[in-house]
N, C-alpha and C positions, 0 to 999 in steps of 0.2 A: 784439815785435821793427821789422816791414816798418811797422805804422803807428808806434813809434817815432822812426824812422828818418826817414819822410816827415812828421812835425811839427814835425822841431826840422832841417828841408831850406832853403835861401835859396829855394827854390821852395813853401815852405807861407808865407813872406812876401809872397814879390809874388801870391797867390792860388792860388795850384796846392795845391790842402789836399783830406784825403784826405776819403771821404764816411763812408765805416763799410764794413764786415765780410760775404763770405756766405758760411754755411757750410751743412758738409746735416746738420747737428745738430739734431737738432729744440728739444733743450733749448739751446741757445743762442738763439734768435730770442726777437730785442724786448730780448734787454739789452744791456751796455755793457760795453766795453771799452779801454781807456785813450780814454774820454771816444767814444765814436766807436761806433755799433749794429749790434750782430745785423744783418744787410736780412731777411735770408731767404737760401732756395738759391742753391744754385750755377745754378741750370736757372731762375730765377728772372731770372737777368738780365736780359733782355731789360724787365721792368717799372723800372728801374732809368733813371735819368739820370746818366750820366756819361763822361768822356771816353778814358781809361785804364785798367787794372786790369795786379796781380802780383798772380801765383801764391805763397800762403803755408804752402808748404810742406815739412817738412822731408827726407819723406821721395820722393826722386829720385823712382823707377818713374811711383809717384802722382801727386806737381807733373808729370811729363811727360805724364802721360795725363789732366791737363787743362788742362795750358796748348795739348795739338794738337789741345783737342775745344775747349777757342774761340779756337783762330787758327782753326779752321775756319770757325770763324762770323762770319771778320771781325773777329776785338774784336782795341781796340790795348794793347800790355803798354807801360811804363810801365818803369823803374828804380826802385831806390832804392835814394839815395847818399848816405849815413850826413858831414855835414859834418868828417866828423874824420878821415874816408878820406884817404890821397891816390896821383890817380888820376895817372899822368904823362901827357899830354897825346897823346902819342903812345901811349899806349895804343887799343884799342880794343873797346867791349860791346859784346854781342846785345840784344834786347830782353829787357822783364821780370825782369835780373837786376839783386841785393841787396847791395849791399858794406854792410858794417857799419862799429861804431867801432876801430879801428887800424889795418884793412885796408893795405898796398902794394901798389899796380902800378906794378910800374915799365916801362920804353920797351919798345917796339914788342910788347908781348902784348894777343895776343889773350883773350878770355874771351868763349865762345860765346850765347846762349838760354837764357835759366832760370837758371841758375847761380846757388848761393850762395855767396859767400865770404864769411866768418862771422870773425866777429871775431877786427881782430887777423894775423890771415893777413897773410904776406908770399908776392908772386907777380914776381918777378925780370925781371930780362930774357926778350926774347926768347919768353916763354912761349906757351904752345896751351890752350884751357882747353874744352875739348868743351860743349857743350848736357843742361844738367838733371844737372851732376857738377855736389859738394858739393864747398867748401874748407873744413874746420871750421875754430873756434876753434887762435888757435896755430898751427899747419901755417905749415910753411917751408918753400916752391919757387925751389931755383933756377936762376939759368937755362940755356933752354935743354926746359925739363920739356915735355913732352907728358901731359896727360889727358883719356885720354879719353870719350863719349858719358856720364852715368850716372855715372860712378866721383865714389867717397865715399873722401875724405883723409884718415882718424878723427883725433880729437885732439893736438893736437905733434907729429901726423910733419913729418917731414922727408923732404927728397925732394933729393937730390946734383942738379948739373947736368950736362945733356942724358937723365937717364931718360926712361923712354915705360912711361904708365902704361894697362892697356889700356879698353876700351870693357868699364861698367859691373864692373869688378874694389872690391875694399874695399881700402884699406889702415886698418891698425888703427892705433891709437890709440896716440902714444909711437916708433913703428916708424919705424926706419932703412932709405928703400929705394938700394941702394945700385946696382941694378941695374932693367930691364927688367919689369915685372908685368904678365902677358900681360892678355886680355881677362876675363872673366869670374872672375877668379882671385877667394881670398884669402889676405893678405898680411898678417904678424904679425913684431914683436920686433925686434932691435937684433945684424946686421940682419936685416934686414923676410927671412924667408920665405912661399913660399905653400903652406898647410896644409889650402886645398881651394881644388877649382878646378872650377866649374858646366860644361857646355857645355851649348850652347841651339845651334838649326838654327841 
C-alpha cells in the first residue's frame, strides 16, 4: 500500500520515486512487488543509494523498533500521502507517516511520527495522535480526541469527542468509545468496555 501511495503521488510525477523494498524475509530477495524490487535485508540499507525511507509494517511495536533503529542511524523519513486524502493546511504531520486513500485530517490536528492513518479514516479537529499509532480503515475520531503512543484503533471503530485512548491500548473493530481508555487496555463493544488490561513497568 505504501508503494502504491508513493506511485500515485504528485511527488512521483516530479521525480521523487520509490526505488524498492528492504525486507528481512530471505524468500523475498530479488522478487518484485508493484514492479519494485526487494533489494535485500534492512541491515543492508547503507549499500543502497536513497534519500528517505518509510517503515511499511502494520504491527505497531515492530514498526516502532525499526523506525527507532533507523533514526539512530540518522536515516531520513518520508511521508506517504495518498492524492485522494484530505489534509487541512493547519494539521501537522510527523515523519514517516502513511496517509491512505479517503483519509481526512481536519484543522489543528497533530499526527506523530511513524503513524498509519489507514483507508477512509477521519481525524476531526484538534486531535492528537501519538507516535507509532495505527488508526485502522473506517475509523472515525471526534473532535479533541487524543490517541496515545502505539495505540491501535480497530477497523470501523468510533471515538466520541474529547476521549483519550492511552498508550499501547487496543480498541476493537466496530467499538464505540464513549469514555477514556487507559494505557495498555483492550476495549471492545458498543459502548466499548475494557476486557483486558496489561500492566507494564
